N, C-alpha and C positions, 0 to 999 in steps of 0.2 A: 493473355493474362488479364486479371480484373482491373489492374491499375494502368494509368498512363505512364509512359517511359520515354525519356529523351537522353541521348548519350552525346556529350560535348567533349571536344578535344582540349588539349592544354592551351590552344589558342582561342578557346571559348567559342569556336564555331560548331554548328550542329553537324554531327556525324550521322545520327539516325534518330527518328522518333516513330513510335508505333501509331496505328490507326486510332487507338483509344485516346491518345494525346491530342490528335487533330480534332477528334469529336468533342473533347472536353473544352478546348479553347477556341472560341470563334474569332479567328484572326485571318488576315489575308494569307493565302497559301504560300506565297513567295517567302514569307517570314519563317516557314518551317522546312525549307528546302535544305538538303545537305550542303554544307559549306557556308550557309548563311550565318552571320554573327548572332549568337544567342542573346547578347545584350539588346539588339534591335527588337527582338521579340519581347523582352522584359520591358523595354521602354514603351512599346505599344500598349502592353497591359497596364502599366502605370498611368499612361495618359487616358485610358478608358476607365479608370477608377478601381482597378483590381486591388490596389494596395492602400486605398483610403486617401485622405487628403494629405497634402504636404508637398515639399519640393520634389519634382519628378526626378531630378538628377540624384538627389540624396536617396530616394526610394530605390532607384535602379542600382546605385552604387552598393547599397547594403546587400542586395541579392547577387550582384556580381562577385562581391567578396565571399559570400557563402558558396558560390560556385567554384571559386579558385581554392578556397580552403574549407571544404565541408567539415562540419563538426561531428557528423554522424548522429546528430539529434534532430528529430522531426520538428516542424513548425507548421502553422496553419495560415491559409489565405482565405479571405472572404470575397467572392466574386460579386460584381454589381447586381447580378440577377438573383442573389440570395444564396447561391451554392457555397459550401465550405469544402476546401481541399486540404488534405494533410500532405506536406512536402517532406521528402527524405532524400538527402544527397550523400553519396559516398564516392571516394576516390577508388579507382581500380588499378590493379597492378600494371596493366598495359599502358597506363596513362589516361588522363582525362577524368571526367566525372559522369556518373550515372545519377539522374534525377528521376524519382518515382513519385507520381501524384495519385492520391486516392480520394475519391469523392466521399466525404463523410457527412453530407448534408442531413441524411436521415438520422445519423447518430447525434448530431448537434441539436436537431429538432427534438429528439427524444429527451436529451438532457434539459432543454428549455421546458418541455412539457412536465418533466419530473419535478423541476424546481418550482413550477407554477402549482402543481398538485400539492407539493410539500408545503408551500406557503398557504394554500387554501386549508390544508389540514390543520396547520398551526393556528390559523384564524378561528377555525371552528372549535378547536380544543380550548383556546383562550377565552372564547365567548360563551362557553357552556355554563349553565347556572351553578354547577357543582365543581368542587376541586377534584383533580385527577392526578395520579402518579402511576407510572408504568415501570416496574422493576423486572430485571431479567432473572434467569435461573440461578445466577450467582448472587442474587439479592442486591445488585447494584442498580442505581437509578438510570433509566433510559430516557425518560421524559417526564416533566411535570408542567401543568399549565399555569398561567398567571394567577388564576383564582386560588390555586394551591399555595403559591408564594405569598399571596395576600392574607390567606387564612392563618398561616403559621408564621409568627414573627420569630425567625431564626436567622443566623448568619447565612448569607447567600451562598457561600462556598459549600454548605452542607447539601444544597439542592442541585449542584452541578451534575450533568450526565457523567456516569462512570463512578460517582461517589457511593460508597456503601450506605445502604438505607439504614443499617444498624446505627450509624453515627448520628443520623437525624433522630431516630427513636431515643437514643441515649441522651441527646440534648433535651428532648421533651421530658423524659423521665426525671432528669436532673433539675428541671425547672418546674416540677410539680404538676405536669399535665396528667399524670396517672395516679395522683394521690401519694400517700405515704407508703413506705415499704422499701425493700431491698431493690436498688436500681437494676442490678443484673437480672433479678427474677422478673421485674416488670418488663424489661426489654426482651428477655427470652420468651415470655408468653406471646408478645406481639410478633416476634420473629417466627415463631411456630405457626401463627395464623397466616403469616406471609408465605411460608413454605407450603402449607397445606390449608388453603382457605376453605372454609365450610360453606361459603355462599350465603351465610346468615349474617345479618348486620348486627353490630354492637355499638355502644356509645362511649365517648370520651368526654370528660369535663375539664375544660381549660381553666388555668388559674384565674383568668379575667372573667370567669362566669359563663363563658359560652359553652354550648353543648354541640358535639359533632356526632353524626351517625356515620359509621364506617362500614363499607361493604367491599369485600375482596372476592375476586374471581380469577381462576386460571384461564389462560387463553391458548387457543390451538397453536399459535406460533411460538409458544414458550413464554415463561414469565408470568407475572401477576399484575392485574390492574386493580388499583385501590381507588374508590370514589368516596369523598367526604362531603357530607351535606350538613350545613349549619341548621340545626333544629332548635336553636335557642328560643325562638318565639313559641314553638310548639311546647317545649319543656316548661316555659313560663306559663303557658296556658294550662298545661297539666297541673303545674303547682297551684295556679289560681283556682283550678277546679277542685283540687284536694282541700284547699283552704276554704273554699265556699261550702264544700260538703261538710267540713268540720263545723263551720258556723251554723249550718242547717241543723245538724244534730243537737247543737246547743240550743238552737231556737225551738226545736221540738219539745224540749223540756219546759220551755216557758211559753208554750203555744198560746195559752190563754191570755198571757200578758203581752206577748210580742207578735200578735197575729199580723199586724201590718209589716213588721220587720221581716217575717217569714215570707210574705208575698213578694216583698222587694227582692229578697235573696233568691226566691224561686225564679223570678224573672231574670236575675243576674246569671243564675246557673244555666237557664235556657239559652241566654245569649252566648255564654261561654262555650256551651256545648256546640251551638251552631258554628261559632267561630273555629272551634277545634276540628269539627267535621270538614269544614271548608279547607282548613289548612292541611288536614290529613289527605283529603282528596287531591289537593294541589301537589303535595309532596309525592303521592303515589303516581300521579301523572308525570311529574318530573323524573322520577326514578325509571319509569317505563321508557320514556324518551331517551333518558341518559344511557340506559343499558343497551338499547338498539344502536345509538350513535357510537358508544364506546366499542361495541363489537365490530362495527364497520371501520372505525378509525384504527383500531389495533390491527385488523387485517391489512389495512393499507400500510401501516408502519412495517409489518412483516415483509410485505412485498418490496418496500424501499430498502430494507436492510440487506436483501440479496444482491443489490447493486454495488455493495461495498467490496465484492470480490474483484481482484484484478491480477493481471500478469505483469511481469517485469517489463519496463519500457523496451529493452532490446528485443526480447522475444515477441512482444506485441508489434513492434515495428516490422520485424521480419515477416510475421504472418500477414499483416495488412498490406505490405508492399509486394508480396508474392515472390520475393527473391529466394526463398528457401522452403524446403518441406517443413511440415509442422515440427518445430524443435522439441516439443514435449512428447512426441511419439517415439517409442523405443525402436531402434534400428541398429543394423550392423554396418560399420563404415571403416574404410581404410584410412587411418589417421597417423599423424606423427605426434609423439608425446615427448615433452621436454620437462625434466625436473631440474630445478636449480636450488642451491642453498649456500650458506656461508660456512666456510671451514673455521673451526674454533669458536663457533657462536655459543655452544653450550658452556664452555669454560668462561667465555666472556660474560654471560648472564649470571654466572655464579659469583663473580667479583664486582661487577659494575652495578651502579645504582639503576633503579627502574627507569628514571628519567633519561639516563644515558642510553639504555637499551632502546627505549622508544625513539629517541633522536636518531640513532643509527638505522633503525628499521624504517623510519619515515624517509630518510635520504635514499636508502637502498630500494624501497618499494617505488619511490618516485622514478628512479632511473629504470627499473624493470618495467614499470607501466608504460613509459615512453617507447621502449623497445618493442613491447608486445603490441601496442597500437600500431607502430610503424610497419610491422610485418604481418598484420591481420591474424594475430594469435587470439585464442580464447582462453581466459583464465578459468580453470576448473575449480581450483581452490587455493587459498592461502593457509599456511600453518606456520606462524612465526616467521623464521627466515626462509622457510621452504615454500616454493611456489610450483604448481603443476599447470602447464600450458598445453592446450591442444591445437593442432592445425588440421584444417579440412573439415571441421564441423564446429558449430552448426552451419557455417557459411563455407562453401567449397573454396579452396585456395589452390591456385595453379602452382605446380612445383613446390608443394608444401614441405617436402623434405629439405630442399635448399632454403626455403624461407625460414624454416626453423633453425638451420645452421647459421644463417646470416643474423638472425635475431640473437642467438647465443653469443656470437662474436661481438656484436654491439654491446650486449650485456657485460661481457668480459672486459671490454675496453672501459666501460663506465665503472665497473667494480674496481679495476686497477686504479683509476683516478680517485675513487672514493677511499680505497685502502691507503693511498698516500696520506690523505688527510686524517684518516683514523689513526695511522701510526704516530702522527704528531701528537695525537691525544692519548697515546699509550694503548691503543686497541690493536691487537694482533689478529686480524681477520682476513681470510682468503675467500675464494669463490670457486665453485665447482658446478659442472653441468653434466647431465646424462640425457642422451637422445636415443629413442628407439621408434621403429615404425612397424605397422601391421594392422590387422583388423581387431576391432573392439566393439562391444555392445554399448550403445550410448542412448541416454534418455533421462527421465526424471527419477529421482530417488527420494523417498521420504513418505509423508502422509499429508492428507488434506490440511492446508493451513501452513505447511512447512515443506515445500518441495524444492529440491536442488538439482541442478544439471550435473550429471556425472557420467563417467565411463568405467567399464569393467573389462578386463582381459589380460592375457599374459604380457602384452606390450606395455601395459601400465607398470607391472612389476619389474620388467626388464629395464625400463627407463629409470625407475627409482633406484634399482640396484647399481646401475652404472653411475648414477649421480653419487651414490654412497661411496663408490670406489675412486671417484675422481679426486686427484690432488689439486692443490691450489693452482688456479688458472687453467686447469684441464677441462676440455670439452670432449667427453667420451661418447662415441657413437657406435651403434650396433652394425653388424655386417650388412643388414638390409639397407640401412641409411647410407653406408659407404657406397654400396652398389648404385644407389640413385644419384649421388652427388659427387662421385669420385672425379668426374671430368671437370668439376668446377672448383675443387678445393685442393689444398695441400695438407696432408695428414701424415702422422707417424704411427706405426704400430706400437701398441703397448703390451702385446702378447695375449695369451689366454687367461681369462679371469674366471675363477670358480665362484659363482654367485649363489647366494642363498636362495633356495627354491628352484634351482635349475640343475638337472642331473648332468648335463654336458657343459664343458667350459665354453665361454663366449669369447671369441677373438675380437677385441675392441681396438679402435684407433682414436688417437687424440687429434682433434682438428687444430691446425696451426693458423691457417688463413684461407681466404678466398683467392683464387687465382686472379691476377690483374684483369684478364680478358672477361672474367665473369662477375666483376664487382658492380656492374651497372644494374 
């Protein structure tokens, strides 16, 4: 297997560790022998700096506690030689704990490199001479640099990532950035240029007298990049040029009288023209460099956005630890299906306040969750008071039929205790269970961005129908389940049930209890 594995007993002594484990940890061989106390191995690691600085006893104590009572959540260790390990511990039905270590050094280094590149990108964007804003296909802000925030004096919340760009445009229109006219029409014209940029620049005149040149382009990764350049000095030079030209025309009329004035004005025009040409050349150079840099930086942003996809922690841990086949792959599996719900819940919700309903569901779901975790069940879905639980997938469960029955009995005991409290508050609620076993097709259902784990098959419908037929405190099981667990339980027949969707009657049994010799 790709990961390192060690199996410890309830006495915290090593039962087995694989070769990958011995290769991963450079410790004396006697510390890894079967029967050797695992805390001695942990203490050696702590003394060698595997867990950082701190009291060695405290560092070892925390890891021994996670060995005795594993949470099922992974955590990370940083070795003195720079390697990173992801640690996952789980209790097993036969007793003891299995610990799986996976070397994630390359992944951690990739995360550090990505963070460094992202920081470099932001420094480059914030230090470019022009203002820049990047909007997605929904016309929401993805990023804007510091120059953009300095150029437009607006409330900062309008420039936050995810904020509609239209709100920023409406603020500018309402504050005179686009001159007089209907605000909706002014905003609509600019929104259209954002959706379908022409790649031709246009100009805006701010209320404080500044002029901005605006250029928008679509990018291959999706969305639009808008670059704003402050051309106030250029516009002032153009205005001065127009003014100088006007004065030249007036001077021509008085050429005989104003010859010296004309010469001075001609020299001024020449100076202004040279200044304008220099400024235009500089702006053209800035725009060329800016366009190249923006193209490169937007491509980098597109690559980084792909890293936001992720799997659920449970499925991710299963795949990385190598304890199970790919849970996202569609497969056919022999499973046990359990449906549970409350009797009288619909009538209760029609008369109770929503807060009372939510309070009952919180108490009820908390008890169900403890029972499901205790017997290695997998929640397929919640639907109000109804819950569907699978056994033997995605993680194989030994004697999964008996595990399901034991879980249902624990749930029933908990529900009886809850019902006593509910009756004191005037709630008449009961509890019923249906259990069936057989083969089903299991995998992911949905579409990209919204995938859920689910199962399909006749066994699902049978368990649901048995749950619907169960009376208060009844646990109805199918003949297949009875055959698997009959030696371990006491049950009473309830006769043949005619279930919707099934042509033949189903002979069901109600589980009373687990036989004393099988309660362990």
